[in-house]
C-alpha positions in Angstrom: -0.2 0.1 0.1 1.1 3.8 -0.5 2.0 6.4 1.7 -1.4 7.1 4.0 -2.0 10.7 5.8 -5.5 9.9 6.7 -4.7 8.2 9.9 -7.7 8.4 11.8 -10.0 7.7 9.2 -7.6 4.8 8.2 -8.2 3.3 11.5 -11.9 3.8 11.1 -12.4 1.9 8.0 -9.6 -0.6 8.4 -11.3 -1.1 11.5 -15.0 -1.4 13.1 -16.7 1.0 10.4 -15.0 -1.1 7.3 -16.0 -4.5 8.7 -19.2 -3.2 9.3 -19.6 -1.7 5.5 -17.9 -5.2 4.3 -20.3 -6.9 6.2 -23.5 -5.0 5.0 -22.4 -4.7 1.4 -25.7 -5.9 0.3 -27.9 -3.6 2.2 -25.7 -0.5 1.4 -26.0 -1.2 -2.2 -29.8 -1.7 -2.1 -30.0 1.3 0.1 -27.8 3.7 -2.5 -29.1 2.0 -5.6 -30.7 5.5 -7.1 -27.5 7.0 -6.3 -25.7 3.6 -8.5 -28.6 4.9 -11.3 -27.5 8.2 -11.1 -23.6 8.2 -11.7 -23.9 5.0 -14.3 -26.3 7.6 -16.1 -23.2 10.1 -16.0 -20.5 7.7 -17.3 -23.0 7.2 -20.3 -23.7 10.7 -21.5 -20.3 10.5 -23.2 -18.1 7.7 -24.6 -15.1 7.2 -21.7 -11.7 5.7 -22.0 -11.0 5.0 -18.3 -13.1 5.4 -15.1 -11.4 5.7 -11.8 -14.2 5.4 -8.5 -13.1 7.1 -5.8 -14.3 5.5 -2.2 -15.6 3.3 -3.7 -16.1 1.2 -0.6 -16.9 -3.1 -1.7 -17.5 -1.9 -5.5 -21.2 -1.6 -6.4 -21.0 1.4 -7.9 -17.9 0.8 -9.9 -19.1 -2.7 -10.7 -22.5 -1.2 -12.2 -20.6 1.5 -14.2 -18.2 -0.8 -15.6 -21.2 -3.0 -16.7 -23.2 -0.6 -18.4 -19.3 1.0 -20.3 -18.7 -2.9 -21.7 -14.8 -2.5 -22.3 -14.1 0.6 -21.0 -11.4 0.3 -18.3 -12.7 1.1 -14.7 -11.1 0.9 -11.3 -11.9 1.2 -7.9 -9.8 3.1 -5.0 -10.5 3.4 -0.7 -8.9 3.3 2.2 -10.9 0.2 3.7 -9.1 -3.1 3.4 -12.1 -5.0 4.7 -13.6 -3.4 1.8 -11.4 -3.5 -1.0 -11.2 -7.5 0.2 -14.9 -7.5 -0.6 -14.9 -5.7 -3.8 -11.8 -7.7 -4.9 -14.2 -11.0 -5.5 -15.2 -9.4 -8.6 -12.9 -10.4 -11.6 -13.9 -7.8 -14.1 -13.1 -4.7 -12.4 -9.5 -3.7 -11.0 -9.7 -2.5 -7.7 -6.6 -1.4 -5.0 -6.2 -0.2 -1.1 -4.6 3.1 -1.6 -5.3 6.6 0.1 -6.3 8.9 -2.1 -5.4 11.7 -1.1 -1.5 11.0 -1.6 -1.6 8.2 -4.1 0.6 8.3 -7.0 -1.9 8.0 -9.8 -0.8 7.6 -13.4 -3.6 10.2 -15.6 -5.1 7.4 -17.1 -8.6 8.3 -16.2 -11.1 11.0 -18.3 -14.2 10.6 -15.7 -14.0 10.3 -11.7 -16.8 9.2 -10.4 -17.6 8.7 -6.2 -21.0 7.6 -4.1 -20.3 9.0 -1.3 -16.7 8.3 -0.8 -15.0 11.8 -0.9 -15.9 13.3 2.3 -13.6 12.1 4.2 -9.9 13.8 3.9 -7.7 14.7 6.6 -7.4 17.8 3.7 -9.6 17.7 0.8 -7.8 20.2 -0.9 -4.8 18.2 -1.2 -7.3 15.3 -2.0 -8.8 17.0 -4.7 -5.2 18.3 -6.0 -4.4 14.8 -6.1 -6.9 13.3 -8.2 -6.4 15.6 -10.7 -3.2 13.7 -11.4 -5.4 11.0 -12.3 -7.4 12.8 -14.7 -6.5 13.5 -18.2 -6.5 16.8 -19.6 -10.3 17.5 -20.2 -11.4 14.8 -17.7 -14.0 15.4 -15.4 -15.0 15.1 -12.0 -18.5 13.5 -11.2 -19.5 12.7 -7.7 -22.1 12.8 -5.1 -22.2 13.7 -1.4 -24.6 14.6 1.2 -26.2 18.0 1.9 -26.3 19.1 5.4 -27.6 16.5 8.1 -30.9 18.6 8.9 -32.2 17.3 5.1 -31.3 13.9 5.7 -33.4 13.2 9.3 -33.2 9.1 8.6 -29.1 9.6 9.1 -29.3 10.3 12.2 -32.8 9.7 13.6 -30.7 6.7 15.1 -27.9 8.9 16.9 -30.7 11.0 18.2 -33.1 8.3 19.2 -29.6 6.7 21.6 -28.7 10.2 22.7 -30.0 9.7 26.4 -28.7 6.2 26.5 -25.0 7.1 24.8 -24.0 10.1 26.0 -20.6 9.7 25.0 -21.2 9.6 21.2 -19.1 11.4 19.2 -20.3 15.1 19.1 -21.1 16.3 15.4 -18.4 18.6 13.8 -19.5 20.0 10.5 -16.0 21.1 9.4 -14.8 17.6 10.2 -14.2 14.7 7.7 -17.1 12.7 7.8 -20.4 12.0 6.4 -21.1 16.0 5.8 -17.6 17.5 5.2 -19.0 18.7 1.6 -22.0 19.8 2.5 -21.4 23.8 2.6 -21.5 24.4 -1.1 -19.6 28.0 -0.5 -16.6 25.5 0.8 -16.8 22.9 -1.5 -16.7 25.3 -4.4 -13.7 26.9 -2.7 -12.1 23.7 -1.8 -12.3 22.7 -6.0 -11.1 25.8 -7.0 -7.9 25.6 -4.6 -7.2 22.1 -5.8 -7.2 23.3 -9.8 -10.2 22.4 -10.8 -12.7 24.0 -13.3 -16.5 24.7 -14.0 -17.2 23.9 -11.0 -21.2 23.2 -10.5 -23.2 21.4 -7.3 -26.9 20.4 -8.4 -29.0 19.7 -5.9 -30.5 16.0 -6.1 -33.1 14.9 -3.8 -33.8 11.1 -4.0 -35.7 8.3 -2.0 -34.0 5.5 -0.7 -35.4 2.2 0.5 -35.1 -1.1 2.1 -37.2 -4.1 3.0 -38.4 -3.8 6.7 -36.9 -6.7 8.2 -33.4 -5.8 6.9 -33.6 -2.7 9.0 -31.9 -4.5 12.1 -28.8 -4.9 10.0 -28.3 -1.6 9.0 -28.5 -0.2 12.4 -26.4 -2.8 14.1 -23.7 -2.6 11.5 -23.4 0.8 9.8 -22.2 4.4 11.4 -21.2 5.4 15.2 -24.4 3.8 16.6 -24.3 0.4 14.9 -20.6 0.3 16.1 -21.0 1.0 19.8 -24.1 -1.8 19.2 -21.6 -4.2 18.2 -19.8 -3.3 21.7 -22.5 -3.7 24.1 -23.7 -7.2 26.1 -26.6 -9.1 24.2 -29.3 -7.5 26.8 -28.5 -4.2 26.6 -28.1 -4.2 22.8 -31.4 -5.9 22.6 -33.1 -2.8 24.7 -31.3 -0.1 22.7 -31.7 -1.5 19.6 -35.9 -2.0 20.3 -35.5 1.8 21.3 -33.9 2.8 17.6 -36.2 0.6 16.0 -39.4 2.5 17.0 -37.7 5.7 16.1 -38.0 4.7 12.9 -41.7 3.9 12.8 -42.6 6.7 11.0 -40.5 5.9 7.8 -42.0 2.3 7.9 -45.3 1.7 5.6 -46.4 -1.8 4.5 -43.5 -3.5 4.7 -40.9 -1.1 3.1 -38.6 1.6 4.5 -38.4 4.5 2.7 -36.6 7.9 3.3 -35.9 11.3 1.5 -32.4 11.7 1.0 -30.8 14.9 0.0 -27.7 15.7 -1.5 -25.3 17.5 -4.0 -24.2 16.3 -7.5 -20.7 17.8 -7.8 -19.4 18.0 -11.5 -15.7 19.7 -12.4 -13.4 19.5 -15.4 -9.6 19.0 -15.3 -8.1 21.9 -17.5 -6.6 21.3 -20.6 
């Protein structure tokens, strides 16, 4: 593996966080399928010669893009060893573990995409500048990131529900690497501009995601800070907390399906010629 600078994120995604997402890969891909479809459509808008998926996780979106583009070389990069190990179970796409902020890329891609994988850099300006080194002149950046947490109430329901029971959960820091690290459109434009991208545009995207109701306990116990906390509890305590959390999601459950609105930015930018 190449040099690494995102040490805190590496510890998370190579530890409980990465193992949780790897184990829940089918649930993650199901929930985020509308965003996978969005990136596939973007990839098919024009002829491509190479696609890089940054923060690819277990590779669901990467594989979908590769299938849609046929013979176009596609690759996925992620900091998480557990997730890359799962992604590599597919033989038709190249996956590699690396810190995309500092990895020595070759300029072999004319499209760089990400499905919620670029909000975790310790130094986002340096990271997006480095991603330019992977991009051919005139190539395109096309990524989706979450908007503000208040616009995505489903994603914080578990944390709000357990707050009285788990006062030691990490406090939210809007400027720290994390799911909402690029939620501010002004800050995001500054980051991309400083890193050398041009023709920067942020388009609001509002999509409904979902899963079967019987999958919800897996989603809640494997993912996010609440999921990681639940994994360390004694069984009886875990069951009591999970019941509390599940009740909080009742407003999203209808006829055996969990359905919830999501709010994101679709960010586009160009590598200068």
